[in-house]
N, C-alpha and C positions, 0 to 999 in steps of 0.2 A: 633393318633399315633406320638409318644414322640421321637424326634431324639437327640443320646447320644451324650455329651460334646465332645467325642473324636473320630465321626464318620468325614473319612478324608473328607467327600465335605463340612462340616459344617467348619471344620476347614482350609480348602481352601477357602472358602467364607469368613469368617473372617479376615483371612489372606490377600487377594485382598484387602476388605475395608480397613484394618489396611494402607495398601502400599498405596493403592490409596489416601487415606488423607494424607498421609506423603506425598506423591510427590506433592500434590495439593499446599502443602505449601511449599515445597522446591522449586518448580518451579519460579522464579523469572521472573517478567516482563509484560506479558500479561495473560488476565483473562478470562474465555470464556463469549462469550456474549458481549466481546470488539470489537470495530470496529478498524481496525486497516488498514493504508496503505501499499502495498508492492508495491514498485515503478514501477518493468518492469511488474504486473500484473495488480493492480488496486487496489479499498476499496474492504475490504472482514471483517468479521465478522469473529469472533471465534469460530466455533462450538463445540470444545472439546479438549481436549490435554489427549493424548493417548498415552501410552506405545508401542514401535513394538521391538522386536528384531532384533536386526542390528550385524553383526557380534559376535554372541556370548553375547550379554550384552542388558542388556534393555535400551532404548532411546527413552525418552518423546518427543512428536510430537505433534504441533500444528495444529488441523486441521481446516484449512479456505476456506470459501466459499466464493466465489468471484461471486458477483449477476450477473454481466457487463458481466461475459463469460460461466457463470451459471456452476460452474466449482468447485471443494473441492480438494484443493491442504494439502497436509502435509509438515509440515517443522519441521525438527529437533529445539528444545527449544534452542539449544545451537549456531545453527547457523543463526539464526532469525536477531540477530543487524547487523552481518555482511552482510547477504542480504539486508540491509535497511529497513526492516521493521521495523515500527513505529506506535505508536497512531495516530490518526485522531488528526489533528493540535486544539489549542483553537481559539476561534473566533476573538480576536486580530490578532493573527497571519495569519487567511484566511484574515481578511480585509487586513493587511500589504500586502498579492499576490498580490491582488485586484486592491491597489492603487499603485506596481509595475510597473504593465500593462502598467497602462498610463502615468509612467514618461518615459522623455527621454532616449534615449537606445543608445547605444556605435555600431558605426558600426562593419559589424563581418566579418571575411572574405567570399571571392567571390570564393574562391576554396571551393566545396561544399562539397568533403571529411573530408577535415581538418574542417570546420564548422559540419559535422554530429561526426565527431566523440567527438570535444569540446560538442555538446551538447548530445551524447549519455554517456560522462562522468557524465553529470550533471544531466540527467535522474536516473543514477545510485546511486548517492549521494542521490537522493530525497527528497530534504528539497520543501517545498509548494513553498519557495520563487524562487528555482532553476527551479522548474518546469513552475512559472511563467514567468521567464524570458525567458524560450524555447519558450514558445507559444509568448512570445511578440516578439523575434528575428525573429524567422521564421515567424509570421505573416505577420511582417512589409516587410521581402525578397521575401515573396510570392504576395509581392503587386510591387516589382522591376522586377523579373524575378519569372517562375513557377518555386516549387520546383522538385526535384527529388523525384524518389518512394520512396526512403528510406528515404527521408528525410521528404518527407509527412507523410510516417507514423508514423515515430517520432515526428512529430506536431500532426497528429490526437492524437496519444497515450498520449501526453502531455497533449493535448485541454481534453482528456476525463478525464484524471487522476487530473486535476485542479478542472473541474465540478464538479466530483463525491464527492473531499476531501472538496471543498468549499459549496458544498449545505450540507452536512451533519454536519459540523462543524459551519457554520450560520442555520442550519435547513429551510433552503428555498428549492426549487425545484429545479431539476436539469435546467430546461427553464428558471428560473426565472435566476439562476447564469452564464446559456449559454447567455443570453440575457445582465446581468451585465458587461460579460467578453468582450462581443464584443463591446458594447457602451462604454468601457474605451480602448479597441485597436483601436477602429475608432476616437477617441477624439486625437489621434494626427496625 
């Protein structure tokens, strides 16, 4: 059985395919199967770029799978940069973050609320060196005095994010990277 060229279903499928190809070329930034960092969430992989209707307008979204939480999120393509979503850093930047951990650090405010806000702002910026700086300062602070719960959670999140990103970048296991981080932290 042959489908007529003016068959509505065939036309719809053809238009959809054309539009999908067009949109995938128009969408700048990340590609399907690319690993990315979402600073407040973790390291993920872009499984798809899909369109959803929002306020009667078609909006392209990244569909990102976050392995650490076994969660899939959708982020509007035009909001991704503003949310700090970025590609995994190259090897040399990951190495630089590890070196930063073992460098001298400046004393941080003793007021935990101020310290927490400063570190939260750094985490939102999301660069791997900022994340390494958070881990370094809070690790050393925890050696002086136990961290308040919110700050401890921030430290744990930053450490996990650093471990994940550096392990992807250097192609090492999370355990190896965790050992590297703690070896460097304890060298000071």
